[in-house]
NUNUMI-445922 format. One record per residue (C-alpha): residue number from 1; residue in three letters; x, y, z. Coordinates in steps of 0.2 Angstrom, whole numbers. Layout:
NUNUMI-445922
DOLUM   i  aa    px    py    pz
DOLUM NUM ALA     X     Y     Z
...
end
This chain:
NUNUMI-445922
DOLUM   i  aa    px    py    pz
DOLUM   1 MET   598   371   443
DOLUM   2 GLU   614   368   433
DOLUM   3 HIS   627   381   435
DOLUM   4 ILE   645   384   427
DOLUM   5 ASP   660   375   439
DOLUM   6 LEU   668   392   443
DOLUM   7 ALA   682   384   447
DOLUM   8 ALA   683   376   430
DOLUM   9 TYR   681   393   421
DOLUM  10 PHE   693   401   432
DOLUM  11 ARG   706   390   427
DOLUM  12 ARG   698   392   409
DOLUM  13 ILE   704   411   409
DOLUM  14 GLY   717   411   419
DOLUM  15 PHE   709   420   435
DOLUM  16 ASP   718   415   451
DOLUM  17 ALA   713   428   463
DOLUM  18 ALA   699   431   478
DOLUM  19 ALA   684   433   467
DOLUM  20 ARG   670   445   475
DOLUM  21 PRO   656   455   468
DOLUM  22 ASP   666   471   465
DOLUM  23 PHE   671   482   451
DOLUM  24 GLU   690   474   452
DOLUM  25 THR   683   457   449
DOLUM  26 LEU   671   461   435
DOLUM  27 ALA   684   471   426
DOLUM  28 THR   696   458   426
DOLUM  29 LEU   685   443   422
DOLUM  30 HIS   678   454   408
DOLUM  31 ARG   697   456   401
DOLUM  32 LEU   702   440   404
DOLUM  33 HIS   686   430   394
DOLUM  34 SER   689   440   381
DOLUM  35 ARG   706   436   378
DOLUM  36 SER   705   417   383
DOLUM  37 ILE   690   411   375
DOLUM  38 PRO   687   414   358
DOLUM  39 PHE   673   422   348
DOLUM  40 GLU   669   409   333
DOLUM  41 SER   658   403   322
DOLUM  42 LEU   661   384   319
DOLUM  43 ASN   646   376   323
DOLUM  44 PRO   633   385   314
DOLUM  45 TRP   646   386   300
DOLUM  46 LEU   647   365   301
DOLUM  47 GLY   629   362   302
DOLUM  48 LEU   630   358   320
DOLUM  49 PRO   618   365   335
DOLUM  50 VAL   622   378   347
DOLUM  51 LEU   615   374   364
DOLUM  52 LEU   612   387   378
DOLUM  53 ASP   611   377   392
DOLUM  54 PRO   623   379   407
DOLUM  55 ALA   630   360   405
DOLUM  56 SER   633   362   385
DOLUM  57 LEU   642   378   389
DOLUM  58 GLN   651   370   401
DOLUM  59 ARG   657   355   390
DOLUM  60 LYS   660   367   374
DOLUM  61 LEU   668   383   380
DOLUM  62 VAL   675   380   398
DOLUM  63 GLU   681   360   395
DOLUM  64 GLY   681   359   378
DOLUM  65 ARG   693   372   370
DOLUM  66 ARG   680   381   361
DOLUM  67 GLY   673   399   358
DOLUM  68 GLY   656   402   351
DOLUM  69 TYR   644   419   348
DOLUM  70 CYS   635   431   357
DOLUM  71 PHE   622   419   366
DOLUM  72 GLU   634   408   373
DOLUM  73 HIS   648   420   380
DOLUM  74 ASN   636   431   388
DOLUM  75 LEU   625   418   395
DOLUM  76 LEU   642   409   403
DOLUM  77 LEU   646   427   410
DOLUM  78 ALA   630   429   417
DOLUM  79 ASP   630   413   426
DOLUM  80 VAL   647   416   432
DOLUM  81 LEU   642   433   436
DOLUM  82 THR   626   428   447
DOLUM  83 GLN   636   414   456
DOLUM  84 LEU   647   428   464
DOLUM  85 GLY   632   440   467
DOLUM  86 PHE   632   450   455
DOLUM  87 GLN   614   457   450
DOLUM  88 VAL   614   454   431
DOLUM  89 THR   601   459   418
DOLUM  90 ARG   601   450   402
DOLUM  91 LEU   598   462   388
DOLUM  92 ALA   595   461   366
DOLUM  93 ALA   603   474   354
DOLUM  94 ARG   599   478   335
DOLUM  95 VAL   618   475   326
DOLUM  96 LEU   622   491   315
DOLUM  97 TRP   641   486   311
DOLUM  98 ASN   643   495   294
DOLUM  99 LEU   627   501   294
DOLUM 100 PRO   618   519   297
DOLUM 101 PRO   612   521   314
DOLUM 102 ASP   592   522   311
DOLUM 103 THR   592   506   301
DOLUM 104 VAL   581   495   311
DOLUM 105 ARG   586   477   314
DOLUM 106 PRO   581   461   323
DOLUM 107 ARG   588   460   341
DOLUM 108 THR   600   447   336
DOLUM 109 HIS   612   452   349
DOLUM 110 MET   616   449   367
DOLUM 111 LEU   625   460   380
DOLUM 112 LEU   623   460   400
DOLUM 113 ALA   620   476   412
DOLUM 114 ILE   626   474   431
DOLUM 115 ASP   620   484   444
DOLUM 116 LEU   634   490   456
DOLUM 117 ASP   637   501   470
DOLUM 118 GLY   623   511   463
DOLUM 119 GLU   627   510   447
DOLUM 120 ARG   624   502   428
DOLUM 121 LEU   636   495   419
DOLUM 122 LEU   637   487   402
DOLUM 123 LEU   647   470   400
DOLUM 124 ASP   648   461   381
DOLUM 125 GLY   659   446   379
DOLUM 126 GLY   653   442   363
DOLUM 127 PHE   654   453   347
DOLUM 128 GLY   666   446   337
DOLUM 129 GLY   681   457   332
DOLUM 130 MET   676   471   342
DOLUM 131 THR   672   463   358
DOLUM 132 LEU   670   474   373
DOLUM 133 THR   686   472   384
DOLUM 134 GLY   680   481   399
DOLUM 135 PRO   663   487   408
DOLUM 136 LEU   656   502   402
DOLUM 137 ARG   645   515   412
DOLUM 138 LEU   630   517   405
DOLUM 139 ASN   625   535   412
DOLUM 140 GLN   644   541   407
DOLUM 141 ALA   644   554   392
DOLUM 142 GLY   657   554   381
DOLUM 143 PRO   671   542   376
DOLUM 144 GLN   676   527   390
DOLUM 145 ALA   693   519   390
DOLUM 146 THR   693   500   390
DOLUM 147 PRO   710   489   389
DOLUM 148 HIS   708   491   369
DOLUM 149 GLU   699   502   360
DOLUM 150 ARG   688   517   368
DOLUM 151 PHE   668   515   366
DOLUM 152 GLN   654   526   371
DOLUM 153 LEU   635   527   373
DOLUM 154 LEU   623   540   366
DOLUM 155 LYS   604   542   367
DOLUM 156 LEU   595   538   351
DOLUM 157 ASP   575   539   351
DOLUM 158 GLY   573   530   367
DOLUM 159 ASP   589   518   363
DOLUM 160 VAL   606   517   368
DOLUM 161 LEU   617   518   353
DOLUM 162 MET   636   509   355
DOLUM 163 GLN   649   516   348
DOLUM 164 ALA   667   510   345
DOLUM 165 GLU   682   523   339
DOLUM 166 VAL   691   513   324
DOLUM 167 ALA   705   524   315
DOLUM 168 GLY   699   539   322
DOLUM 169 GLU   682   534   317
DOLUM 170 TRP   666   534   329
DOLUM 171 ARG   658   519   321
DOLUM 172 PRO   640   512   327
DOLUM 173 LEU   640   493   333
DOLUM 174 TYR   624   491   340
DOLUM 175 ARG   609   499   348
DOLUM 176 PHE   598   493   364
DOLUM 177 ASP   585   497   376
DOLUM 178 LEU   585   491   396
DOLUM 179 GLN   572   479   394
DOLUM 180 PRO   576   462   403
DOLUM 181 GLN   578   445   389
DOLUM 182 GLN   573   427   394
DOLUM 183 GLN   583   412   390
DOLUM 184 VAL   567   409   379
DOLUM 185 ASP   571   423   369
DOLUM 186 TYR   589   420   366
DOLUM 187 GLU   584   401   361
DOLUM 188 LEU   575   407   346
DOLUM 189 VAL   585   419   340
DOLUM 190 SER   601   408   342
DOLUM 191 TRP   590   393   332
DOLUM 192 TYR   586   405   317
DOLUM 193 LEU   603   411   315
DOLUM 194 CYS   612   394   315
DOLUM 195 ASN   598   388   303
DOLUM 196 HIS   591   403   293
DOLUM 197 PRO   602   400   275
DOLUM 198 ASP   606   419   274
DOLUM 199 SER   613   418   291
DOLUM 200 HIS   632   425   290
DOLUM 201 PHE   636   412   304
DOLUM 202 ARG   631   396   293
DOLUM 203 GLN   640   405   277
DOLUM 204 ARG   656   413   284
DOLUM 205 LEU   668   405   293
DOLUM 206 ILE   673   418   308
DOLUM 207 ALA   685   420   323
DOLUM 208 ALA   692   433   335
DOLUM 209 ARG   700   435   350
DOLUM 210 THR   710   448   360
DOLUM 211 ARG   728   449   365
DOLUM 212 ALA   736   461   377
DOLUM 213 ASP   742   471   364
DOLUM 214 GLY   727   470   351
DOLUM 215 ARG   717   458   342
DOLUM 216 ASP   716   444   331
DOLUM 217 THR   702   441   318
DOLUM 218 LEU   698   428   304
DOLUM 219 ALA   686   431   289
DOLUM 220 ASP   686   414   279
DOLUM 221 ASN   702   412   275
DOLUM 222 GLU   708   433   277
DOLUM 223 PHE   719   433   293
DOLUM 224 THR   721   450   303
DOLUM 225 ARG   733   454   316
DOLUM 226 HIS   726   472   323
DOLUM 227 TYR   739   483   335
DOLUM 228 LEU   731   496   350
DOLUM 229 ASP   744   507   340
DOLUM 230 GLY   732   506   325
DOLUM 231 ARG   744   495   312
DOLUM 232 SER   737   479   306
DOLUM 233 GLU   746   465   297
DOLUM 234 LYS   733   457   285
DOLUM 235 GLN   737   439   277
DOLUM 236 VAL   727   426   264
DOLUM 237 ILE   728   410   268
DOLUM 238 THR   730   398   254
DOLUM 239 SER   727   380   260
DOLUM 240 ALA   717   370   271
DOLUM 241 GLU   733   365   283
DOLUM 242 GLU   737   382   286
DOLUM 243 LEU   719   386   289
DOLUM 244 ARG   717   373   303
DOLUM 245 ALA   732   379   308
DOLUM 246 THR   728   397   313
DOLUM 247 LEU   711   390   321
DOLUM 248 GLU   721   378   333
DOLUM 249 GLN   738   388   337
DOLUM 250 VAL   732   407   335
DOLUM 251 PHE   715   407   342
DOLUM 252 GLY   717   392   352
DOLUM 253 LEU   704   381   346
DOLUM 254 GLN   701   361   347
DOLUM 255 LEU   691   359   332
DOLUM 256 PRO   677   347   331
DOLUM 257 GLU   678   330   323
DOLUM 258 VAL   666   328   311
DOLUM 259 PRO   669   321   294
DOLUM 260 HIS   667   336   282
DOLUM 261 LEU   679   348   292
DOLUM 262 GLN   692   345   279
DOLUM 263 GLN   681   347   264
DOLUM 264 ARG   674   365   273
DOLUM 265 LEU   692   371   276
DOLUM 266 GLN   696   367   257
DOLUM 267 ASP   681   378   250
DOLUM 268 VAL   687   393   261
DOLUM 269 VAL   704   393   254
DOLUM 270 ARG   698   388   235
DOLUM 271 PRO   700   404   225
DOLUM 272 LYS   681   411   221
DOLUM 273 ALA   677   409   202
DOLUM 274 ALA   678   425   192
end
């Protein structure tokens, strides 16, 4: 069975401590992963496949200076943590961002549960501009601090509702149950997200990465820098060259060498027809 090269992964995220199956290691890897490997939609946006086997994740996210979406991030994390001796369960969630909590959506998101020292912890390295940066305790009531926002977990009709505190308001991110998922479950949904014409991953250029003092997000040509004190600075990018530079320099991405990339970048910055 193929596995992620741990030494290469540790170099990628800047982890240089002793790796043990304990909470300190778990929290440090989670924080460094979100800061070092961006969330991004370049492959589906460009019509390129998203491959979820360990060798492909290694080439793209670890060696290729790329990022990806939830399945790529969390399958990568799951493999690394399993190799380190953590007990990992792969889960699926229904995304509720900007929707009422009782909305029924398909399970298009992946997250991880870790059983450690008699309690269950939740990790998520791939939820775009609201990606977790620290583990949450599944059975802890009330708000939980992370290196960035506060999050909380609520019971909802047999599911768990994940909420984040944004600008003083608790907003739903997704809901999930604890049924373990298999690789084939993710392969099917990932193919749908890459190929269905209504998938926002096909329609929009998306990138996100955390900083020690906040988050950077890109939605098409709108770049936003968020700070932990609640401030946000927004910028509309007006040229393909500036958009390319933002992806390369701010998000640290090595862009795929495909002939239609320049045209797609130009299409994003071109003013929309009235």
